[in-house]
C-alpha positions in Angstrom: 139.2 247.2 -85.0 142.4 249.5 -85.0 142.1 249.6 -81.4 142.2 245.9 -81.0 144.8 245.5 -83.3 147.0 248.1 -81.4 146.2 246.3 -77.9 147.4 243.0 -79.5 150.6 244.3 -80.7 151.0 245.9 -77.2 150.3 243.0 -75.4 152.6 240.9 -77.6 155.5 243.3 -77.1 155.0 243.4 -73.4 154.9 239.4 -73.2 158.3 239.3 -75.4 159.7 241.9 -72.8 158.8 239.7 -69.9 160.1 236.6 -71.6 163.5 238.4 -72.4 163.7 239.9 -68.7 163.0 236.2 -67.1 165.7 234.6 -69.7 168.0 237.4 -68.4 167.4 236.6 -65.0 167.9 232.9 -65.4 171.7 233.7 -66.3 172.0 236.0 -63.2 173.8 234.6 -60.3 172.2 235.3 -56.9 173.3 234.9 -53.2 171.8 235.4 -49.8 173.3 236.5 -46.3 171.9 236.5 -42.8 173.2 239.7 -41.4 171.7 238.9 -38.0 173.5 235.5 -37.9 176.6 237.0 -39.1 176.7 239.6 -36.3 175.6 236.9 -33.8 178.7 234.6 -34.8 181.6 236.8 -35.7 183.9 237.2 -32.6 184.1 240.9 -33.2 180.8 241.3 -31.8 181.6 239.7 -28.7 184.6 241.7 -28.4 182.8 244.9 -28.9 180.4 244.1 -26.1 183.3 243.2 -23.8 185.1 246.5 -24.5 181.9 248.6 -24.0 181.3 246.7 -20.9 184.8 247.6 -19.7 184.4 251.2 -21.0 181.3 252.0 -19.0 182.0 249.7 -15.8 182.8 252.8 -13.5 179.9 254.7 -14.7 177.6 251.7 -14.1 178.9 251.4 -10.6 178.1 254.9 -9.9 174.6 254.0 -11.2 174.2 251.0 -9.2 175.2 252.5 -6.0 172.6 255.4 -6.3 169.8 252.5 -7.0 171.3 251.0 -3.7 171.1 254.3 -1.9 167.5 255.2 -3.2 166.2 251.7 -2.0 168.0 252.1 1.5 166.5 255.5 2.1 163.0 254.3 0.8 163.3 251.4 3.1 164.6 253.4 6.0 161.6 255.9 5.3 159.0 253.0 5.5 160.5 251.3 8.3 161.3 254.4 10.8 158.7 256.9 9.2 156.5 256.6 12.1 159.3 257.3 14.6 160.5 260.4 12.6 159.9 264.1 13.2 158.3 266.1 10.2 161.3 267.8 9.9 163.4 264.6 9.6 160.9 263.2 7.0 161.4 266.2 5.0 164.9 266.0 4.8 164.7 262.2 3.9 162.4 263.1 1.3 164.4 265.8 -0.2 167.6 263.3 0.2 165.4 260.7 -1.8 164.3 263.3 -4.6 168.0 264.6 -5.1 169.3 261.1 -5.3 166.6 259.9 -7.7 167.1 263.0 -10.1 170.9 262.4 -9.9 170.1 258.9 -11.0 167.9 259.7 -13.6 170.4 262.2 -15.1 173.4 259.9 -15.0 171.3 257.0 -16.2 170.2 258.9 -19.2 173.7 260.3 -19.9 175.1 256.8 -19.7 172.7 255.1 -21.9 173.0 258.0 -24.7 176.8 257.7 -24.2 176.6 254.0 -24.5 174.4 253.8 -27.5 176.2 256.1 -29.6 179.9 254.4 -28.7 177.8 251.0 -29.5 176.6 252.6 -32.6 180.2 253.8 -33.8 181.7 250.5 -33.2 178.9 248.4 -34.8 179.1 250.5 -37.9 183.0 249.4 -38.1 182.0 245.8 -37.8 179.2 246.6 -40.4 181.9 247.9 -42.7 183.9 244.8 -42.3 180.9 242.4 -43.2 180.1 244.6 -46.0 183.6 244.1 -47.2 183.6 240.5 -47.0 180.3 240.2 -48.8 181.7 242.5 -51.6 184.9 240.0 -51.8 183.0 236.7 -51.8 180.4 238.3 -54.5 183.3 239.2 -56.7 185.0 236.1 -56.0 182.1 233.9 -56.9 181.1 236.4 -59.6 177.4 237.1 -58.0 175.4 239.4 -59.7 173.2 240.0 -56.7 173.4 239.6 -53.0 170.3 240.0 -50.9 169.6 240.2 -47.3 168.0 237.0 -45.8 165.4 239.4 -44.1 164.4 240.8 -47.6 163.6 237.4 -48.9 160.5 235.3 -48.4 162.3 232.1 -49.7 165.9 230.9 -50.7 167.3 227.7 -51.4 169.9 227.1 -48.5 172.7 226.4 -51.0 172.2 230.3 -52.2 173.3 231.2 -48.5 176.9 232.9 -48.2 176.4 233.4 -44.5 179.0 231.1 -43.4 181.6 232.2 -46.0 180.7 235.8 -44.8 181.4 234.7 -41.0 184.3 232.8 -41.7 186.1 235.7 -43.8 185.2 238.2 -41.2 186.4 236.2 -38.3 189.8 236.2 -40.0 189.7 240.1 -40.0 190.6 242.4 -37.2 
């Protein structure tokens, strides 16, 4: 009997806490923002891609030329292989191996360098987006701003995505 009364008291207390927490949650102001959409719409992202393209243009040209050279020598080997001497075939194979190794090394280096630069610049843009979200949240007195990707459902009127895009677009 004592156990039953104890469990009833605990259940009543837990129910009271749940009701109180749901009442407090009703007073909270919540917003949702779609970061992927923001990143896709702001002009800073397009400018970032253009600047990275320009920054690595020369290195990409070198790699493209290596690809063309490799393709040329592979076709030459295929086309003229039957007419070549063993020494010429060996020299061509060595040349192809050297070109391919150079292509792999330079390609990997470019990929790593470009990825690192893109991450650096993207982090700067993300900081601007977070600053805009913080400003909008403070201005509209939101208690909680959630990422759209973390939410299963939200009413469209809870979204501040367009406001964030508008504010970040004004920043440089």
